[in-house]
PAZA-877457 format. One record per residue (C-alpha): residue number from 1; residue in three letters; y, x, z. Coordinates in pm, 1 decimal, decimal comma. Each point is the difference from the previous one (the first is absolute). Example, Ala and Ser with C-alpha at 12.3 -4.5 7.8 and 13.67 -1.06 7.14 Angstrom:
% PAZA-877457
<keke><n>1</n><res>ALA</res><v>-450,0</v><u>1230,0</u><w>780,0</w></keke>
<keke><n>2</n><res>SER</res><v>344,0</v><u>137,0</u><w>-66,0</w></keke>
END
This chain:
% PAZA-877457
<keke><n>1</n><res>MET</res><v>-651,8</v><u>-952,9</u><w>-547,4</w></keke>
<keke><n>2</n><res>ASP</res><v>-352,6</v><u>-139,4</u><w>24,7</w></keke>
<keke><n>3</n><res>ASP</res><v>-31,3</v><u>-378,9</u><w>35,2</w></keke>
<keke><n>4</n><res>ILE</res><v>-224,7</v><u>39,0</u><w>304,0</w></keke>
<keke><n>5</n><res>VAL</res><v>275,9</v><u>203,5</u><w>168,1</w></keke>
<keke><n>6</n><res>LYS</res><v>260,2</v><u>-268,0</u><w>-74,0</w></keke>
<keke><n>7</n><res>GLN</res><v>-229,5</v><u>-267,7</u><w>142,5</w></keke>
<keke><n>8</n><res>ALA</res><v>-58,0</v><u>201,5</u><w>317,9</w></keke>
<keke><n>9</n><res>MET</res><v>375,6</v><u>45,5</u><w>44,5</w></keke>
<keke><n>10</n><res>VAL</res><v>48,9</v><u>-378,4</u><w>-12,2</w></keke>
<keke><n>11</n><res>LYS</res><v>-293,7</v><u>-66,4</u><w>231,7</w></keke>
<keke><n>12</n><res>TRP</res><v>105,4</v><u>262,4</u><w>262,0</w></keke>
<keke><n>13</n><res>PRO</res><v>378,2</v><u>47,8</u><w>-34,1</w></keke>
<keke><n>14</n><res>SER</res><v>59,4</v><u>172,8</u><w>334,7</w></keke>
<keke><n>15</n><res>VAL</res><v>-234,1</v><u>300,7</u><w>-6,9</w></keke>
<keke><n>16</n><res>PRO</res><v>190,8</v><u>304,2</u><w>135,5</w></keke>
<keke><n>17</n><res>ASP</res><v>87,9</v><u>286,2</u><w>-231,8</w></keke>
<keke><n>18</n><res>CYS</res><v>-190,9</v><u>325,8</u><w>27,1</w></keke>
<keke><n>19</n><res>TYR</res><v>166,8</v><u>342,5</u><w>15,7</w></keke>
<keke><n>20</n><res>GLY</res><v>-134,6</v><u>353,1</u><w>-19,7</w></keke>
<keke><n>21</n><res>TRP</res><v>-356,7</v><u>-78,2</u><w>-108,0</w></keke>
<keke><n>22</n><res>LEU</res><v>21,6</v><u>68,3</u><w>-375,6</w></keke>
<keke><n>23</n><res>GLY</res><v>140,2</v><u>303,4</u><w>-182,2</w></keke>
<keke><n>24</n><res>LEU</res><v>57,2</v><u>106,0</u><w>-362,4</w></keke>
<keke><n>25</n><res>ASP</res><v>-2,3</v><u>374,3</u><w>-70,1</w></keke>
<keke><n>26</n><res>TYR</res><v>172,6</v><u>211,0</u><w>-266,2</w></keke>
<keke><n>27</n><res>ARG</res><v>-301,3</v><u>-31,4</u><w>-233,3</w></keke>
<keke><n>28</n><res>GLY</res><v>-30,1</v><u>-380,6</u><w>16,4</w></keke>
<keke><n>29</n><res>ASN</res><v>-285,3</v><u>-5,2</u><w>252,3</w></keke>
<keke><n>30</n><res>TRP</res><v>-14,9</v><u>-266,1</u><w>270,6</w></keke>
<keke><n>31</n><res>TYR</res><v>-80,7</v><u>84,5</u><w>363,1</w></keke>
<keke><n>32</n><res>LEU</res><v>-105,3</v><u>-219,4</u><w>290,0</w></keke>
<keke><n>33</n><res>ARG</res><v>172,6</v><u>133,0</u><w>312,0</w></keke>
<keke><n>34</n><res>ASP</res><v>-182,6</v><u>-86,6</u><w>319,7</w></keke>
<keke><n>35</n><res>GLN</res><v>160,9</v><u>35,6</u><w>342,0</w></keke>
<keke><n>36</n><res>SER</res><v>-89,0</v><u>370,3</u><w>33,2</w></keke>
<keke><n>37</n><res>ALA</res><v>156,9</v><u>78,7</u><w>-341,4</w></keke>
<keke><n>38</n><res>GLN</res><v>316,7</v><u>-183,0</u><w>101,6</w></keke>
<keke><n>39</n><res>GLU</res><v>12,2</v><u>188,0</u><w>329,5</w></keke>
<keke><n>40</n><res>ALA</res><v>-34,9</v><u>333,4</u><w>-189,1</w></keke>
<keke><n>41</n><res>GLY</res><v>336,3</v><u>-50,3</u><w>-171,1</w></keke>
<keke><n>42</n><res>THR</res><v>173,5</v><u>-175,1</u><w>-284,2</w></keke>
<keke><n>43</n><res>PHE</res><v>-181,3</v><u>-40,3</u><w>-330,6</w></keke>
<keke><n>44</n><res>ALA</res><v>256,7</v><u>219,2</u><w>-175,9</w></keke>
<keke><n>45</n><res>SER</res><v>-22,9</v><u>275,0</u><w>265,3</w></keke>
<keke><n>46</n><res>GLY</res><v>-250,3</v><u>201,4</u><w>-201,9</w></keke>
<keke><n>47</n><res>ALA</res><v>-243,9</v><u>14,6</u><w>291,4</w></keke>
<keke><n>48</n><res>MET</res><v>-349,3</v><u>-68,4</u><w>-136,9</w></keke>
<keke><n>49</n><res>GLU</res><v>-106,8</v><u>-183,7</u><w>316,1</w></keke>
<keke><n>50</n><res>ALA</res><v>299,5</v><u>-237,1</u><w>-43,6</w></keke>
<keke><n>51</n><res>LYS</res><v>-109,6</v><u>-111,1</u><w>-348,0</w></keke>
<keke><n>52</n><res>GLY</res><v>-306,0</v><u>-194,9</u><w>109,5</w></keke>
<keke><n>53</n><res>SER</res><v>-299,1</v><u>-84,9</u><w>-219,5</w></keke>
<keke><n>54</n><res>ARG</res><v>29,7</v><u>-9,2</u><w>-377,5</w></keke>
<keke><n>55</n><res>LEU</res><v>-101,5</v><u>-336,7</u><w>-143,5</w></keke>
<keke><n>56</n><res>GLU</res><v>-252,2</v><u>30,0</u><w>-281,6</w></keke>
<keke><n>57</n><res>HIS</res><v>-154,3</v><u>-346,1</u><w>-40,5</w></keke>
<keke><n>58</n><res>HIS</res><v>99,8</v><u>-100,7</u><w>-353,6</w></keke>
<keke><n>59</n><res>LYS</res><v>19,3</v><u>-375,2</u><w>62,6</w></keke>
<keke><n>60</n><res>LEU</res><v>209,5</v><u>48,6</u><w>314,6</w></keke>
<keke><n>61</n><res>LEU</res><v>235,1</v><u>235,7</u><w>-185,7</w></keke>
<keke><n>62</n><res>ALA</res><v>36,1</v><u>-249,2</u><w>-285,2</w></keke>
<keke><n>63</n><res>PHE</res><v>79,0</v><u>-278,6</u><w>251,1</w></keke>
<keke><n>64</n><res>ILE</res><v>264,9</v><u>211,3</u><w>173,8</w></keke>
<keke><n>65</n><res>GLN</res><v>158,6</v><u>102,1</u><w>-329,6</w></keke>
<keke><n>66</n><res>ARG</res><v>13,7</v><u>-357,8</u><w>-133,9</w></keke>
<keke><n>67</n><res>ASN</res><v>175,3</v><u>-115,3</u><w>316,8</w></keke>
<keke><n>68</n><res>TYR</res><v>238,7</v><u>295,9</u><w>46,2</w></keke>
<keke><n>69</n><res>PHE</res><v>368,5</v><u>-92,6</u><w>-3,0</w></keke>
<keke><n>70</n><res>CYS</res><v>345,7</v><u>75,3</u><w>135,2</w></keke>
<keke><n>71</n><res>ASP</res><v>185,7</v><u>-231,4</u><w>236,1</w></keke>
<keke><n>72</n><res>ASP</res><v>374,8</v><u>-66,1</u><w>-7,1</w></keke>
<keke><n>73</n><res>ARG</res><v>61,3</v><u>287,3</u><w>246,9</w></keke>
<keke><n>74</n><res>GLY</res><v>-162,4</v><u>266,9</u><w>-219,0</w></keke>
<keke><n>75</n><res>ARG</res><v>-319,9</v><u>11,5</u><w>205,3</w></keke>
<keke><n>76</n><res>TRP</res><v>-322,1</v><u>21,1</u><w>-199,4</w></keke>
<keke><n>77</n><res>ALA</res><v>-297,1</v><u>-202,6</u><w>115,3</w></keke>
<keke><n>78</n><res>PHE</res><v>-341,2</v><u>-133,0</u><w>-87,7</w></keke>
<keke><n>79</n><res>GLN</res><v>-51,8</v><u>-373,2</u><w>55,2</w></keke>
<keke><n>80</n><res>ASN</res><v>-342,1</v><u>-20,3</u><w>166,8</w></keke>
<keke><n>81</n><res>GLY</res><v>-60,1</v><u>-372,2</u><w>1,8</w></keke>
<keke><n>82</n><res>PRO</res><v>250,6</v><u>-143,5</u><w>247,0</w></keke>
<keke><n>83</n><res>GLN</res><v>88,0</v><u>342,0</u><w>143,1</w></keke>
<keke><n>84</n><res>ARG</res><v>261,8</v><u>233,3</u><w>-143,9</w></keke>
<keke><n>85</n><res>VAL</res><v>-111,8</v><u>361,8</u><w>42,7</w></keke>
<keke><n>86</n><res>PHE</res><v>296,1</v><u>234,9</u><w>-40,2</w></keke>
<keke><n>87</n><res>VAL</res><v>-69,9</v><u>329,6</u><w>-175,7</w></keke>
<keke><n>88</n><res>GLU</res><v>100,9</v><u>343,6</u><w>126,1</w></keke>
<keke><n>89</n><res>LEU</res><v>108,9</v><u>201,6</u><w>-305,2</w></keke>
<keke><n>90</n><res>GLU</res><v>-52,7</v><u>374,1</u><w>-7,9</w></keke>
<keke><n>91</n><res>VAL</res><v>257,3</v><u>30,4</u><w>-279,0</w></keke>
<keke><n>92</n><res>THR</res><v>78,9</v><u>-302,9</u><w>-220,5</w></keke>
<keke><n>93</n><res>PRO</res><v>-129,1</v><u>-356,4</u><w>-53,9</w></keke>
<keke><n>94</n><res>TRP</res><v>-136,0</v><u>81,9</u><w>-345,8</w></keke>
<keke><n>95</n><res>ILE</res><v>-197,3</v><u>298,5</u><w>-117,9</w></keke>
<keke><n>96</n><res>TRP</res><v>41,1</v><u>24,9</u><w>-376,1</w></keke>
<keke><n>97</n><res>ARG</res><v>-275,3</v><u>121,3</u><w>-231,0</w></keke>
<keke><n>98</n><res>MET</res><v>91,6</v><u>131,7</u><w>-346,0</w></keke>
<keke><n>99</n><res>ALA</res><v>-233,5</v><u>17,6</u><w>-299,7</w></keke>
<keke><n>100</n><res>PRO</res><v>21,9</v><u>262,4</u><w>-277,7</w></keke>
<keke><n>101</n><res>ASP</res><v>179,3</v><u>-260,3</u><w>-216,8</w></keke>
<keke><n>102</n><res>PHE</res><v>270,8</v><u>-18,3</u><w>275,1</w></keke>
<keke><n>103</n><res>SER</res><v>-87,7</v><u>-356,7</u><w>99,7</w></keke>
<keke><n>104</n><res>VAL</res><v>20,5</v><u>-52,9</u><w>375,0</w></keke>
<keke><n>105</n><res>GLN</res><v>-153,5</v><u>-234,1</u><w>253,7</w></keke>
<keke><n>106</n><res>THR</res><v>11,7</v><u>-36,6</u><w>375,3</w></keke>
<keke><n>107</n><res>HIS</res><v>-290,3</v><u>83,4</u><w>228,7</w></keke>
<keke><n>108</n><res>THR</res><v>-66,8</v><u>-376,4</u><w>-1,6</w></keke>
<keke><n>109</n><res>GLY</res><v>-21,5</v><u>-14,5</u><w>-381,0</w></keke>
<keke><n>110</n><res>ILE</res><v>341,2</v><u>-150,1</u><w>-87,4</w></keke>
<keke><n>111</n><res>LYS</res><v>135,1</v><u>142,6</u><w>-327,0</w></keke>
<keke><n>112</n><res>GLY</res><v>345,5</v><u>149,7</u><w>29,3</w></keke>
<keke><n>113</n><res>ASN</res><v>313,5</v><u>41,9</u><w>-208,1</w></keke>
<keke><n>114</n><res>VAL</res><v>165,9</v><u>323,1</u><w>115,5</w></keke>
<keke><n>115</n><res>ARG</res><v>378,8</v><u>17,7</u><w>16,6</w></keke>
<keke><n>116</n><res>ARG</res><v>69,0</v><u>331,0</u><w>176,4</w></keke>
<keke><n>117</n><res>CYS</res><v>-170,7</v><u>291,6</u><w>171,6</w></keke>
<keke><n>118</n><res>PHE</res><v>96,9</v><u>164,9</u><w>326,4</w></keke>
<keke><n>119</n><res>LEU</res><v>-77,7</v><u>342,1</u><w>138,6</w></keke>
<keke><n>120</n><res>ASP</res><v>14,8</v><u>62,1</u><w>375,5</w></keke>
<keke><n>121</n><res>GLU</res><v>69,2</v><u>326,0</u><w>183,2</w></keke>
<keke><n>122</n><res>THR</res><v>-371,4</v><u>88,2</u><w>11,7</w></keke>
<keke><n>123</n><res>GLY</res><v>-56,2</v><u>-47,6</u><w>-374,5</w></keke>
<keke><n>124</n><res>ARG</res><v>-174,7</v><u>-337,7</u><w>18,7</w></keke>
<keke><n>125</n><res>LEU</res><v>67,4</v><u>-229,8</u><w>-296,2</w></keke>
<keke><n>126</n><res>TYR</res><v>71,5</v><u>-371,9</u><w>39,4</w></keke>
<keke><n>127</n><res>LEU</res><v>29,0</v><u>-277,9</u><w>-255,7</w></keke>
<keke><n>128</n><res>GLU</res><v>235,6</v><u>-293,1</u><w>14,6</w></keke>
<keke><n>129</n><res>ALA</res><v>-134,6</v><u>-282,4</u><w>-211,6</w></keke>
<keke><n>130</n><res>LYS</res><v>92,4</v><u>-360,5</u><w>-49,8</w></keke>
<keke><n>131</n><res>GLU</res><v>-302,9</v><u>-77,9</u><w>217,2</w></keke>
<keke><n>132</n><res>GLY</res><v>101,6</v><u>226,7</u><w>287,9</w></keke>
<keke><n>133</n><res>PHE</res><v>43,8</v><u>351,0</u><w>131,9</w></keke>
<keke><n>134</n><res>GLY</res><v>-274,2</v><u>248,9</u><w>78,4</w></keke>
<keke><n>135</n><res>LEU</res><v>-136,1</v><u>351,0</u><w>4,5</w></keke>
<keke><n>136</n><res>LEU</res><v>-170,0</v><u>131,7</u><w>-313,1</w></keke>
<keke><n>137</n><res>HIS</res><v>-357,8</v><u>95,9</u><w>88,2</w></keke>
<keke><n>138</n><res>THR</res><v>-36,0</v><u>377,8</u><w>25,4</w></keke>
<keke><n>139</n><res>GLN</res><v>-278,7</v><u>6,9</u><w>-261,1</w></keke>
<keke><n>140</n><res>ASP</res><v>230,3</v><u>-159,5</u><w>-258,2</w></keke>
<keke><n>141</n><res>VAL</res><v>310,8</v><u>217,9</u><w>40,2</w></keke>
<keke><n>142</n><res>VAL</res><v>-126,8</v><u>210,9</u><w>-290,4</w></keke>
<keke><n>143</n><res>TYR</res><v>99,9</v><u>-281,0</u><w>-242,3</w></keke>
<keke><n>144</n><res>ALA</res><v>348,4</v><u>-49,5</u><w>143,7</w></keke>
<keke><n>145</n><res>PRO</res><v>206,9</v><u>259,5</u><w>-194,0</w></keke>
<keke><n>146</n><res>ASP</res><v>-120,8</v><u>-126,4</u><w>-338,4</w></keke>
<keke><n>147</n><res>ALA</res><v>33,9</v><u>-361,9</u><w>116,0</w></keke>
<keke><n>148</n><res>MET</res><v>361,2</v><u>53,4</u><w>108,3</w></keke>
<keke><n>149</n><res>THR</res><v>87,5</v><u>158,0</u><w>-334,5</w></keke>
<keke><n>150</n><res>SER</res><v>-195,6</v><u>-244,9</u><w>-213,7</w></keke>
<keke><n>151</n><res>MET</res><v>97,5</v><u>-315,4</u><w>187,9</w></keke>
<keke><n>152</n><res>GLY</res><v>357,8</v><u>100,7</u><w>83,4</w></keke>
<keke><n>153</n><res>TRP</res><v>-45,8</v><u>-36,6</u><w>375,4</w></keke>
<keke><n>154</n><res>ALA</res><v>293,5</v><u>138,1</u><w>195,5</w></keke>
<keke><n>155</n><res>LEU</res><v>-76,7</v><u>245,4</u><w>281,7</w></keke>
<keke><n>156</n><res>GLU</res><v>207,9</v><u>1,7</u><w>315,8</w></keke>
<keke><n>157</n><res>GLU</res><v>-27,9</v><u>187,6</u><w>327,2</w></keke>
<keke><n>158</n><res>MET</res><v>-3,8</v><u>-179,2</u><w>333,5</w></keke>
<keke><n>159</n><res>PRO</res><v>-101,2</v><u>108,6</u><w>351,0</w></keke>
<keke><n>160</n><res>PHE</res><v>-318,1</v><u>-175,4</u><w>111,6</w></keke>
<keke><n>161</n><res>ALA</res><v>165,8</v><u>-126,1</u><w>319,6</w></keke>
<keke><n>162</n><res>GLU</res><v>248,0</v><u>-205,3</u><w>-207,8</w></keke>
<keke><n>163</n><res>MET</res><v>-259,4</v><u>-173,4</u><w>-216,9</w></keke>
<keke><n>164</n><res>PRO</res><v>-112,2</v><u>-281,9</u><w>233,7</w></keke>
<keke><n>165</n><res>LYS</res><v>353,8</v><u>-124,3</u><w>53,1</w></keke>
<keke><n>166</n><res>TYR</res><v>104,6</v><u>47,1</u><w>-363,7</w></keke>
<keke><n>167</n><res>PHE</res><v>-308,0</v><u>-178,9</u><w>-137,1</w></keke>
<keke><n>168</n><res>GLY</res><v>-22,5</v><u>-255,8</u><w>280,9</w></keke>
<keke><n>169</n><res>TYR</res><v>-337,1</v><u>63,5</u><w>161,8</w></keke>
<keke><n>170</n><res>VAL</res><v>-114,6</v><u>65,6</u><w>355,5</w></keke>
<keke><n>171</n><res>ARG</res><v>-252,8</v><u>280,6</u><w>50,5</w></keke>
<keke><n>172</n><res>SER</res><v>-103,8</v><u>-111,2</u><w>348,4</w></keke>
<keke><n>173</n><res>PRO</res><v>26,3</v><u>-369,5</u><w>82,0</w></keke>
<keke><n>174</n><res>LEU</res><v>-157,7</v><u>86,7</u><w>336,9</w></keke>
<keke><n>175</n><res>GLN</res><v>293,4</v><u>227,8</u><w>83,8</w></keke>
<keke><n>176</n><res>THR</res><v>255,1</v><u>-266,0</u><w>-94,4</w></keke>
<keke><n>177</n><res>SER</res><v>-187,4</v><u>-300,1</u><w>138,8</w></keke>
<keke><n>178</n><res>ARG</res><v>176,1</v><u>-203,7</u><w>263,5</w></keke>
<keke><n>179</n><res>GLU</res><v>-334,3</v><u>-119,5</u><w>133,6</w></keke>
<keke><n>180</n><res>PRO</res><v>-120,7</v><u>193,0</u><w>303,6</w></keke>
<keke><n>181</n><res>ARG</res><v>-299,0</v><u>218,6</u><w>-81,8</w></keke>
<keke><n>182</n><res>ALA</res><v>-196,2</v><u>-163,7</u><w>281,6</w></keke>
<keke><n>183</n><res>ASN</res><v>-5,7</v><u>-319,3</u><w>-207,6</w></keke>
<keke><n>184</n><res>ASN</res><v>-135,9</v><u>183,6</u><w>-302,9</w></keke>
<keke><n>185</n><res>LYS</res><v>-316,9</v><u>-173,2</u><w>-113,4</w></keke>
<keke><n>186</n><res>LYS</res><v>-296,6</v><u>153,1</u><w>-177,4</w></keke>
<keke><n>187</n><res>PRO</res><v>-40,1</v><u>-135,6</u><w>-356,1</w></keke>
<keke><n>188</n><res>ALA</res><v>-180,1</v><u>-336,4</u><w>-7,8</w></keke>
END
């Protein structure tokens, strides 16, 4: 976490958490979800108008990715100074990228050590690594069969609906939040 973020947390310890305003899609892209996007449906609904606006500013993306973490309840968030902005996940908290040499890294650039692979009922491939669980990016699935053979990664099948509970992550902190939506604050 950035030092400036830690300092802001000490200076303003009581800033309310933010829900519903930030989403991560199945390709590792970040979306800012304004009020109209939130009213159009959940981030994972598949409705284009519910996604919001794709973030493309490189410095902002780098800041989000450096300060992206999981709390003790399995909710993923971005620490924006003193404010915790919970992330709506379209699929998983990590989107894995695989290189032709079978090395992997998260969408945030963390190198991974794969333990197992999972296939869901729709044919999507997921990687469980020491660093966390996530979907393998669709562009990199081509490397997976050779990687599994070469690296000895076990492949298991699991229904997608069981993955959040099994791997301990929450896809929609907004849906599970105990805070009333009326108190939801826009990111600081």
